[in-house]
Structure formats: structure tokens, C-alpha cells
C-alpha positions, -999 to +999 in steps of 0.1 A: -039+425+748-071+446+748-052+475+764-025+473+737-052+473+710-068+504+724-035+523+725-028+514+689-063+526+677-058+559+696-025+565+678-038+555+645-066+580+648-040+607+656-020+597+625-050+601+603-057+636+617-021+648+612-020+633+577-049+655+567-031+686+581+003+681+565-010+690+530-016+726+542+014+729+566+049+717+559+057+718+596+029+693+601+045+670+576+078+671+596+059+665+628+041+636+611+074+619+601+088+621+637+054+609+651+056+578+629+091+571+640+083+576+676+052+555+673+071+527+657+096+527+686+068+528+711+050+499+694+081+477+693+087+484+730+050+476+738+053+443+720+082+432+742+058+433+773+037+403+783-001+403+780-029+380+790-056+372+765-083+346+755-080+322+725-109+301+712-103+266+698-131+248+679-139+213+692-146+182+671-158+148+684-147+117+665-155+080+665-191+085+672-208+050+671-226+044+638-258+036+657-257+068+677-262+105+671-251+136+690-283+148+707-290+185+707-264+212+710-230+202+724-200+223+733-184+234+700-154+253+714-129+257+742-117+290+755-081+291+769-066+319+788-029+324+779+000+347+788+027+356+763+047+385+749+031+409+725+051+396+694+039+360+701+003+370+706+002+392+676+016+365+653-006+338+669-038+358+667-034+371+631-010+346+616-023+312+626-055+293+619-066+276+651-072+239+641-100+221+659-093+201+691-104+165+685-118+142+712-125+105+708-160+097+721-150+061+727-123+073+752-146+097+770-164+087+803-200+076+800-230+091+819-267+082+822-293+104+839-330+094+837-337+092+800-304+110+789-271+093+782-239+102+766-202+109+773-182+136+790-146+146+797-128+169+821-107+194+801-080+193+828-073+157+818-063+171+784-042+199+798-010+187+781-027+181+748-041+217+748-008+232+760+010+213+731-011+233+706+003+266+719+033+284+705+066+284+722+067+310+749+030+309+757+019+300+792-015+282+796-034+297+825-069+284+823-093+263+802-130+268+800-154+250+803-140+225+827-162+197+814-174+188+779-207+169+775-219+149+745-254+136+746-260+105+725-293+091+711-301+060+690-300+064+652-330+050+633-328+038+597-357+031+573-364+031+536-389+056+521-402+061+486-389+088+463-415+112+447-407+133+417-413+170+418-412+173+380-431+194+354-430+184+317-442+199+285-439+185+250-436+197+214-466+195+192-476+160+182-456+144+211-468+131+244-457+111+275-456+075+266-459+060+301-452+066+337-422+087+348-397+063+363-373+071+392-343+048+398-341+039+425-377+044+436-368+044+473-339+055+494-325+047+529-326+076+554-313+077+590-315+101+619-331+107+652-361+083+657-385+112+665-376+129+632-373+098+609-408+086+620-423+118+606-409+113+571-430+093+546-411+100+514-382+120+499-388+144+471-366+153+442-357+189+436-382+208+415-373+204+378-390+216+346-385+199+312-400+217+282-403+211+245-397+173+248-397+152+217-375+123+228-373+101+259-354+120+286-329+103+310-314+126+336-298+124+370-315+148+395-308+157+431-330+148+461-342+175+484-321+174+516-338+171+549-321+189+579-305+165+604-313+135+582-287+114+563-296+098+530-276+070+515-282+083+480-282+120+470-294+117+434-317+095+414-322+088+377-354+101+361-367+085+329-395+104+310-407+083+280-417+104+251-431+095+216-452+110+188-490+104+190-517+098+165-554+107+166-577+077+161-615+071+164-638+042+170-675+036+166-688+023+199-724+009+204-746+023+231-757-001+258-788+005+279-789-004+316-820-012+337-845-015+309-880-019+323-893-055+322-912-063+291-898-034+270-872-033+243-848-003+239-836+013+207-813+043+206-808+069+178-781+068+168-772+033+180-735+041+184-713+070+192-679+081+177-651+081+202-620+102+193-587+098+212-550+104+211-525+076+217-488+070+212-478+053+180-464+023+200-500+015+212-520+026+182-527-009+169-536-022+204-568-002+209-601-018+198-637-006+198-646-032+223-622-016+248-647+012+252-681+009+269-708+035+263-739+033+284-772+050+293-788+042+326-826+043+324-829+042+361-816+077+363-845+092+344-883+096+345-889+081+311-924+097+309-908+132+309-875+129+289-869+123+252-831+123+253-806+104+274-770+113+283-743+088+273-715+080+297-682+062+289-682+036+316-647+025+309-620+030+283-583+020+279-556+035+301-529+057+287-551+079+264-540+115+265-571+130+249-606+115+248-639+129+234-671+115+220-703+125+202-731+127+203-733+132+241-771+129+241-792+103+222-829+099+215-845+066+223-876+045+218-891+019+241-912-008+225-931-037+241-916-071+234-937-093+213 
């Protein structure tokens, strides 16, 4: 077959050369016509001869046990040497799609060597099946390789959390009104034990949502992991959004570690805390939910006249927080 192809290429190059010349020489045109006719007769005669060539069939393994995986690379194709006439080979090579040869793993022979186990088959045992795939008039001469091996390993399954890879931005006067929810918040994965054991979570694909002013509900895809199967491919993301309001509260300053026998007074006695909160929680925040303190233990009271105020705790879910003044003056008096 390769010899036939080489001859055809040689004549095709000659045709191109003469075709370029016939524009300048009428005799060349006449010669070209006769050359085409003679080449056609030669080609038809050549196709009547028999040739030997190699055909490659893809291989597919079926009925792999659900608790097993194919370990590492396995043979993915069979090469068969065939003998047939030129017409048959030409049609078979360029006119047919070679469908995969399927082999049932459950019907293959088992093997176990040290820590490796799997299945194998002798291709000669499937000689009739392979021959049946060939066109009429084709003679099967040889099949390679003579043995197909399939290594099998245990499949491990476990459930891992889903993490969102999400960026959000809001319109003015709007904010996120709670945690972003992912439904489901975990998925089942399976694969080789050595690989599955290294996976602690599955991430969503990176998504950006901008100019939000309403709660967003969207299905987003999970990032695939090579050689790992996931029971679910997508999750639902819920981003709660609501308008916010700016509020403030007057919070008294509390002193910690006041020296024994002394009384503490601060100027001013309270600070103004300003914060942003969603409308749904605006009536739930109270001044007593904040705690402003100064710790006298942190200072040499003989050298400082001002103390820094710290917010020791405040409500969760605030999206902006500020207070003033940051520093206060103080007076220590002896108790009467």
C-alpha cells in the first residue's frame, strides 16, 4: 500500500509540472491529456493488485466494576495486518470509520502480581471477532499486540465541602445581607484512593457578579478535577442583597484595671459609634450591643493624659464601623 501511494504522489507531481507548461505550449496540453488518460488506466490496473497494509482499531473496555478503576495507561488500540486488493483497501482506508473494538472486563482472565492486579486477554482468542470487522475480500494476517492488559485499582468515595470562588460588587446603598449560600454545600467525589485522599474541597468556577441590588440565585459549575468523578457538576449559589442604612449609637466608655482606691472619670464619658446595616436588621441593633473600653493597665498613668478607646465587641453583620473620639482624656480621683 505504501508503494502504491508513492507511485501516485510521483505521478501527481508530474501532472502539476506539465499543467504549468501547457499554458505556454499547446503540444504540452495534448501531452497532458494523454498523460491523464494513461495515468488513469495505470491507476485502475494498480488497484486490481493485492497489497499488504496495517489498520489500527481503537479499543474500549466495558463493564468495569463500579468499585474499580483502570490503573495507569492501558492498551488503547490494536494494529492488524491485512491483505486485500487496492480497491478494497482504498475504500476501507478513506471511506470507513473504524469503530472501537469492545472487550468485556468481566469476561477477561484475572491476574495478580505482588501489589498489582487486573485482567488480560489473548488477542488470538478474539481472532474471529476481529476478522468479522473486516470488509469482504480482506485477509487477516496478524494482530498486535498479542495480549491486552487492564490494571485495576480500588475506587474510593468520599464527601467534601464546596467552596465558592466568587467576587461580588453592589450598587450604591446596597450590601450583602448575609452569608453566601451554596446548595448543596458538599459533593461526593470518587477516584483513585491516593488522589482522593489529597482533596479537601471542591471549588466553584470563578464568577464575578457586579452592580447587584437584588438577591441573586444562580446555578454555577464546579471546577473539574482530572481523574476524579463528581456526582454533581453544578451547585446553586444564593447571594442575599438588600439596601442598607447608616445608624449611630452613643456608647459609654468602660475603664478596666482601675487602681485600687481610685475612681475613674472620662471626658467625654461616651463615644459615638457609626455603622451601616441592612434594613432588615436596623431595628435589632442596640447601644448595649457595643462595648467601648480603655485598659489602664496598658499605660503609665503618671506620663499620659489621654487614653485610646477600643471597641471590645460589636454586633456581627455590620458592613461599616467607625467611632469617635478615638482618644479620651481622664481623671483619677481618690474614693471617699
